[in-house]
C-alpha angles and dihedrals in degrees: 000000000000114000137190085239087068087064094051106273122131121237092258092047092050092049093048094048093049090048091051090055089055099042103036117208108006144152126260091250094053091043090053090058095043095048099035089233109146114256089235090062104034097091093050089049093049092047089052092049089050090052088056089049090241096119134045122202133208103217095178094065122086112247096028115251132211134202131188120238118242114286095241092054092043094051092046090053093048090048093050090049091051091048090053090050091050092048090051090049092049090052090048092051091046089053091050091049091050092050094046092045091056091045096047094043088056090061112101110242118243112239117226145114119278137159136187136176137212120201123205132031099276098046092042091052091048090052092050093048090048092054093046089052090052096053113115110178117007141359137194119202118191121181111180098171137011106278117246132219100039143063108272092202097055096038093041091056092048093049091047090052091052091047089054090052091048091052089050087056090054097257115153110230125197119182124194117190133183116231089249091057092048090054092049097051112113119240091246090064091048092051092049091047091053094046102040113016112029097076096044111111092214094057129078133163129194138172134216135164123243096048107133108164130070117217146132131223118206123199091333089283108078136047126199112196128192112222116201119218108271094223107027129032090198096063126084117283130221131239123216119198116199123187104197121127094203093051091045090052092052091050090049091052089057092045100051098066090048090050092049093054096041123104125241113255134211115201125199 
């Protein structure tokens, strides 16, 4: 069940406030009995409730009397206070992330070969988007055939959004598509391309027949390869990410002649 403690009150504060709603204006002594808050603690509790603007006091009376504010007003004040606390926490966490990001980015990367794989449409898409987001200088995107196992519309929009972010970071993006892939692209991707990507100097897209594989090359160091299902083209694919400068260079050598002979493409 919901409790006033969920909104930041202590057990004694919650008891005292509820008792005030039942008793109406009352003294600290009578409130201590009604709420079962020890007399030695009741004044501290009342002072705390006043600091939350949940209690009003009548100082002119002898002995001093207290009354609880209306529940709607009290709950709104507690909610606003919690929201301020959460906003302050969010700002604190954002500051920590910014500081750590600067610190971690300053760490020199360790060179070395490494590979990983993601199986299934969702995990493979997440891996691809992660690697696009990590690109720093240049990126090659090759789509030789419409990908299987996932919704081209949804994934195409997500990839396009990450490409936009990469371009904003100053990453050069070259996209090579087969005619079959161009025909399969949803209209939403074409509209976004026209609106967001086409006029960016760092972005270019071309098409050429005879491109069978689907892969990405990041910063000349890393290759992300789509692997179709060996038995069924309708089932989710896998994605293999290989960090190997020598392998990435060999893939780039195969890509460059295809890019040179490809035709510029307008989508949308």
